[in-house]
C-alpha positions as CSV (number, residue, x, y, z in Angstrom):
1,M,14.2,-132.7,139.0
2,K,18.0,-132.3,138.9
3,A,20.7,-133.5,136.5
4,V,23.1,-135.4,138.7
5,I,26.3,-137.3,138.0
6,T,25.6,-140.6,139.7
7,G,28.6,-142.6,138.5
8,T,32.1,-142.1,137.0
9,G,34.7,-144.2,135.5
10,C,38.0,-143.9,133.5
11,Y,40.4,-146.0,131.6
12,I,44.1,-145.2,131.9
13,P,46.2,-147.1,129.3
14,K,49.0,-149.3,130.6
15,V,51.7,-148.2,128.2
16,K,53.9,-145.5,129.8
17,K,56.2,-143.3,127.7
18,E,58.6,-141.2,129.7
19,N,60.1,-138.0,128.5
20,N,63.5,-139.6,128.0
21,K,62.0,-141.9,125.3
22,F,61.9,-138.9,123.0
23,I,65.7,-138.3,123.2
24,S,66.3,-139.9,119.8
25,N,63.5,-138.0,118.0
26,K,64.5,-135.7,115.2
27,F,62.5,-132.6,116.1
28,L,62.1,-130.0,113.4
29,N,60.7,-126.5,113.0
30,S,57.5,-126.1,110.9
31,D,59.6,-125.3,107.9
32,G,61.5,-128.5,108.1
33,T,64.7,-127.0,109.5
34,A,66.5,-128.5,112.5
35,F,66.5,-126.9,116.0
36,N,69.7,-125.4,117.2
37,S,69.1,-127.0,120.7
38,F,69.9,-130.5,121.8
39,N,67.0,-132.8,122.5
40,T,67.9,-132.8,126.2
41,E,67.3,-129.0,126.3
42,I,64.1,-129.3,124.3
43,I,62.7,-131.9,126.6
44,E,63.7,-130.1,129.8
45,K,62.1,-126.9,128.5
46,F,59.0,-128.8,127.5
47,K,58.7,-130.3,131.0
48,S,59.1,-126.9,132.7
49,I,56.2,-125.4,130.7
50,T,53.7,-128.3,130.5
51,G,54.6,-130.2,133.7
52,I,54.5,-133.5,131.8
53,V,56.9,-136.2,132.9
54,E,55.3,-139.1,131.2
55,R,52.1,-140.0,129.3
56,R,50.0,-143.0,128.5
57,Y,49.5,-144.7,125.2
58,A,46.9,-147.4,124.3
59,K,48.0,-150.9,123.5
60,N,48.3,-151.5,119.8
61,D,45.1,-153.6,119.5
62,Y,42.9,-151.0,121.3
63,T,41.1,-148.1,119.6
64,A,39.3,-145.1,121.1
65,S,36.0,-147.0,121.2
66,D,37.6,-149.8,123.2
67,L,38.9,-147.3,125.7
68,G,35.5,-145.6,125.9
69,Y,33.9,-149.0,126.5
70,F,36.3,-149.8,129.4
71,A,35.5,-146.4,131.1
72,S,31.8,-146.8,130.5
73,K,31.6,-150.1,132.2
74,K,33.2,-148.6,135.3
75,A,30.8,-145.6,135.2
76,I,27.7,-147.9,134.9
77,E,28.9,-150.1,137.7
78,N,29.7,-147.1,139.9
79,A,26.2,-145.7,139.2
80,R,24.6,-149.1,140.0
81,I,22.3,-149.0,137.0
82,N,21.2,-151.4,134.4
83,A,22.8,-150.5,131.1
84,E,19.5,-151.2,129.3
85,S,17.9,-148.3,131.2
86,I,20.3,-145.8,129.5
87,D,18.4,-143.4,127.2
88,Y,21.3,-141.7,125.4
89,I,25.0,-142.5,124.9
90,I,27.0,-139.3,124.0
91,V,30.6,-139.9,122.9
92,A,33.0,-137.0,122.6
93,H,36.1,-137.5,120.5
94,N,38.0,-135.8,117.7
95,F,39.6,-138.5,115.5
96,G,37.4,-141.6,115.7
97,D,39.0,-145.0,115.8
98,V,42.5,-144.8,114.4
99,K,44.4,-148.1,114.2
100,K,48.0,-148.2,115.3
101,T,49.1,-148.8,111.7
102,G,46.3,-146.8,110.1
103,I,46.6,-143.5,108.3
104,Q,42.9,-142.4,108.6
105,S,40.2,-142.3,111.1
106,D,37.2,-144.7,111.1
107,I,33.9,-143.2,112.3
108,I,31.3,-145.4,110.5
109,P,29.5,-146.6,112.5
110,S,29.8,-143.9,115.1
111,L,32.0,-144.5,118.2
112,A,28.8,-144.3,120.3
113,T,27.2,-147.1,118.3
114,R,30.4,-149.2,118.7
115,I,30.4,-148.6,122.5
116,K,26.7,-149.5,122.7
117,H,27.5,-152.7,120.8
118,L,30.4,-153.5,123.1
119,L,28.1,-152.9,126.1
120,Q,25.6,-155.3,124.5
121,I,22.7,-152.9,125.1
122,K,19.7,-154.3,123.2
123,N,17.3,-151.5,123.8
124,P,16.8,-149.6,120.5
125,N,15.5,-146.6,122.4
126,C,19.0,-146.1,123.7
127,V,20.1,-143.4,121.2
128,A,23.8,-143.3,120.5
129,Y,25.7,-140.4,118.8
130,D,29.0,-138.7,118.7
131,I,30.0,-135.0,119.2
132,L,33.0,-133.3,117.7
133,F,33.7,-130.3,119.9
134,G,37.5,-130.3,120.5
135,C,38.8,-130.9,123.9
136,P,35.7,-129.5,125.6
137,G,33.6,-132.3,124.0
138,W,32.9,-134.3,127.2
139,V,31.9,-131.2,129.2
140,E,29.6,-130.3,126.4
141,G,28.2,-133.8,126.4
142,V,27.3,-133.3,130.1
143,I,25.6,-130.0,129.3
144,Q,23.6,-131.8,126.5
145,A,22.7,-134.6,129.0
146,Q,21.2,-132.0,131.4
147,A,19.2,-130.4,128.5
148,F,17.7,-133.8,127.7
149,I,16.8,-134.4,131.3
150,K,15.3,-130.9,131.8
151,A,13.2,-131.4,128.6
152,N,12.0,-134.8,130.0
153,I,13.5,-136.5,126.9
154,A,15.8,-138.7,129.0
155,K,16.3,-140.0,132.5
156,K,19.7,-141.6,132.2
157,V,22.6,-140.5,129.9
158,L,26.0,-142.0,129.5
159,V,28.6,-139.4,128.5
160,I,32.0,-140.5,127.3
161,G,35.2,-138.8,126.3
162,T,37.7,-141.0,124.6
163,E,40.8,-140.4,122.4
164,T,44.0,-142.0,121.1
165,L,46.0,-139.0,120.2
166,S,49.2,-141.0,120.0
167,R,47.9,-142.3,116.6
168,V,47.7,-138.8,115.0
169,I,51.0,-137.1,116.2
170,D,54.0,-136.1,114.1
171,K,57.2,-137.5,115.7
172,H,59.1,-134.6,114.2
173,D,57.0,-132.0,116.0
174,R,58.0,-131.3,119.6
175,D,54.3,-130.7,120.5
176,S,53.8,-134.4,119.9
177,M,55.2,-134.9,123.5
178,I,52.0,-133.3,124.9
179,Y,49.5,-135.8,123.6
180,S,48.3,-139.1,125.2
181,D,45.5,-141.6,125.1
182,G,42.7,-142.3,127.6
183,A,39.0,-142.3,128.3
184,G,36.6,-141.0,131.0
185,A,32.8,-141.5,131.4
186,C,29.9,-140.6,133.6
187,I,26.2,-141.3,134.1
188,V,24.0,-138.3,134.3
189,E,20.6,-139.1,135.9
190,S,17.4,-137.3,136.5
191,V,16.9,-137.2,140.3
192,E,13.8,-136.0,142.1
193,T,15.0,-134.0,145.1
194,D,14.5,-130.7,146.9
195,I,18.2,-130.5,147.7
196,E,20.1,-128.0,145.5
197,T,22.5,-130.5,143.8
198,G,23.9,-131.4,140.4
199,I,24.5,-128.9,137.6
200,L,23.8,-125.3,138.9
201,G,25.1,-123.3,135.9
202,H,27.0,-123.6,132.7
203,A,28.4,-121.6,129.8
204,T,29.6,-122.5,126.3
205,Q,31.2,-120.4,123.5
206,T,32.6,-120.9,120.0
207,F,35.2,-118.4,118.6
208,S,35.7,-119.0,114.9
209,K,36.4,-115.6,113.3
210,D,40.1,-115.5,113.8
211,E,40.5,-118.6,116.0
212,A,39.0,-121.4,113.9
213,Y,42.4,-122.8,112.8
214,H,44.4,-122.5,116.0
215,L,44.3,-126.3,116.0
216,F,44.3,-128.1,112.6
217,F,45.4,-131.1,110.6
218,G,48.7,-130.7,108.7
219,N,51.7,-132.4,107.1
220,S,54.7,-133.7,109.0
221,Y,57.5,-131.2,109.6
222,N,59.7,-133.7,107.8
223,K,59.3,-132.7,104.2
224,N,60.4,-136.1,103.0
225,E,57.4,-137.8,104.5
226,D,54.2,-138.7,102.6
227,E,52.2,-135.5,102.1
228,N,49.0,-137.5,102.1
229,V,49.5,-138.4,105.8
230,R,48.4,-135.6,108.1
231,Y,48.8,-135.0,111.8
232,I,47.4,-132.8,114.6
233,K,49.0,-129.4,114.6
234,M,48.6,-126.3,116.7
235,H,49.6,-122.7,117.1
236,G,50.6,-123.1,120.7
237,R,51.2,-119.4,121.6
238,K,47.9,-118.3,120.1
239,I,46.0,-121.0,122.0
240,Y,47.8,-120.0,125.2
241,E,46.9,-116.4,124.9
242,F,43.3,-117.2,123.8
243,A,42.8,-119.5,126.8
244,L,44.1,-117.0,129.3
245,T,41.8,-114.3,127.9
246,N,38.6,-116.3,127.5
247,V,38.4,-119.3,129.8
248,P,38.3,-117.3,133.1
249,Q,35.5,-115.2,131.6
250,A,33.4,-118.3,130.7
251,M,34.0,-119.8,134.1
252,K,32.8,-116.5,135.7
253,V,29.6,-116.5,133.5
254,A,28.8,-120.1,134.6
255,L,29.5,-119.2,138.3
256,D,27.5,-116.0,138.2
257,K,24.5,-117.9,136.6
258,S,24.6,-120.4,139.5
259,N,24.4,-117.7,142.2
260,I,27.3,-119.3,144.0
261,D,29.9,-117.2,145.8
262,I,33.4,-117.9,144.6
263,D,34.5,-118.6,148.2
264,E,32.2,-121.7,148.1
265,V,34.1,-123.3,145.2
266,K,36.2,-126.3,146.6
267,K,37.8,-127.6,143.3
268,V,38.3,-126.5,139.7
269,F,38.8,-129.3,137.2
270,I,40.5,-127.7,134.1
271,H,41.3,-129.5,130.9
272,Q,44.8,-130.9,131.3
273,A,46.6,-129.2,128.4
274,N,49.5,-127.3,129.9
275,E,50.4,-126.9,133.6
276,K,51.5,-123.3,133.3
277,M,48.5,-122.4,131.2
278,D,46.1,-123.9,133.7
279,E,47.8,-122.2,136.6
280,A,47.5,-118.9,134.8
281,I,43.8,-119.4,134.0
282,I,43.1,-120.1,137.7
283,K,44.9,-116.9,138.7
284,R,43.0,-114.8,136.2
285,F,39.7,-116.4,137.2
286,Y,40.2,-115.5,140.9
287,R,41.5,-112.0,139.9
288,L,38.1,-111.3,138.3
289,Y,36.7,-111.6,141.8
290,K,39.6,-109.8,143.4
291,K,40.4,-112.9,145.4
292,P,43.7,-114.9,146.0
293,V,43.9,-118.4,144.6
294,P,43.0,-120.9,147.4
295,K,45.5,-123.6,148.2
296,D,44.9,-127.0,146.6
297,I,42.0,-125.7,144.5
298,M,43.1,-127.3,141.2
299,P,43.9,-131.0,141.1
300,M,46.1,-132.1,138.2
301,S,46.9,-135.3,136.3
302,I,48.9,-134.0,133.4
303,H,52.3,-134.8,135.0
304,K,51.8,-138.5,134.6
305,L,48.9,-138.8,132.1
306,G,49.6,-136.0,129.6
307,N,46.9,-134.4,127.5
308,S,44.3,-136.9,126.4
309,S,41.9,-134.2,125.0
310,V,38.3,-135.0,125.8
311,A,39.3,-137.6,128.4
312,T,41.3,-135.3,130.7
313,V,38.4,-133.7,132.7
314,P,36.3,-136.9,133.3
315,T,39.4,-138.8,134.1
316,L,40.6,-136.2,136.6
317,L,37.1,-136.0,138.2
318,D,36.9,-139.8,138.5
319,L,40.4,-140.0,140.1
320,V,39.5,-137.3,142.7
321,L,36.1,-138.8,143.5
322,K,37.7,-142.1,144.1
323,G,40.5,-140.7,146.3
324,K,43.3,-141.4,143.8
325,I,44.9,-138.0,143.8
326,E,46.7,-137.2,147.0
327,G,45.5,-134.1,148.8
328,H,42.3,-133.8,146.9
329,N,38.8,-135.0,147.7
330,L,35.2,-133.9,147.6
331,Q,32.5,-134.1,150.3
332,K,28.7,-134.1,149.7
333,G,27.6,-130.5,149.2
334,D,30.9,-129.3,147.8
335,I,30.9,-127.0,144.8
336,F,33.3,-127.6,141.9
337,I,33.8,-126.3,138.4
338,L,34.5,-128.2,135.2
339,A,36.1,-126.2,132.4
340,S,37.8,-126.8,129.1
341,V,39.1,-125.2,126.0
342,G,40.0,-126.6,122.6
343,A,39.6,-126.8,118.8
344,G,36.9,-124.7,117.4
345,M,38.0,-122.6,119.3
346,N,35.5,-123.8,121.9
347,I,35.2,-123.0,125.6
348,N,32.8,-124.3,128.3
349,A,32.3,-124.5,132.0
350,I,29.9,-126.2,134.4
351,V,29.3,-125.3,138.1
352,Y,28.2,-128.4,140.0
353,R,27.2,-129.2,143.6
354,Y,28.3,-132.7,144.6
C-alpha cells in the first residue's frame, strides 16, 4: 500500500501586478523613516535578489477558500475520482479568508469546511480541517495524508494550499512586493502496488527557541496608520540565514531515509520565497553530498507568480506535471523532492518517486 499523488490542480489568479506598479509607493523603514534611495533603485534591487518581475492577486470578490475550491476541482478532475469518495480534506493556509476591504481574517467555519461546501460533498465521513504551519503547510498536509493512509484511516485525501497574502501586506513595507495570491491542490490515494512509488521519505522540524518570531504580525511602518490594523512582517536576513543553514539538512534527512542516491534526483521543488535563497539552498544541499548542482534541477515560478506561501509548491508541481514550465518535465519513475520553510520556523521535505 503506497501513498500516491494521483491528481494535481492549481489556480493562478488573473490580476497581474508588475514591479513598476509599486513606483508610487511610499516605502519606509521599520521605524517610519524614509529611504534614501529612489523607488526605481529599491525595485531594481528587489528584483535582483528575489527574481520577481510580477505577481498575481485574487479578484476583489474571491477569498482564499474560493481559490482553494478552484484548485481542488482541477485536482479531483485530474485524479478522475468521485468527490464523495474523499475521506479527508486538509487545507493549509495562514490567514483564513480575508476580504479585500476587511481588516481581520475569518476562519469560522474552517476553510476546509467552506471548500467541502463549495464542492457540494454530502458525505459526512469526509472530514475537513485546516492546518496552520506557515509556508510549509501544504507539504505537511501531504505528509499527514500519507500517515492517514498508512494507518488505514483513509484511502483518498484532498490536500490544499491556498492564500491571499495581498490582503495582509503593508504598502509602506518594501517586503510587500514579495507576496502574492494563489492555490494548489492534490489528491493523495492509497494504491496497492509492488512498484516502489509515491512518498519514499520525509522530514519535518520546528525551530522555536530563537526563531519563533522571524515572521510575525505587526503594525504598518507608517506611524500615522491605525495601530489596530496589522500586517505580515518578517526579519528577512534572519530567515535567509536560517533557511540556508537548516533546509539543506532537512532535505538530506528525507533523502537518506528514502535510501535514494542523490544522483537519482531529477527535480527539486522548493518553496518560492526568494530566487537567490532557493539557489543557495540547492548549492548547499548538493555540497552535503560533495556533488555539483545538476543543470535544470530546480524549476521556478516566482518570477511571474511571486510568493503565495502554502500555494507555491503545489502550484509549481502542477505546472511541471502538466508541461507548463519550459525545460522541465517528469517521467514515470523519476525521483523528486518537495521542500519548504516558513513561519514557526518550520521546515519539511518529501522524497517522492513519480
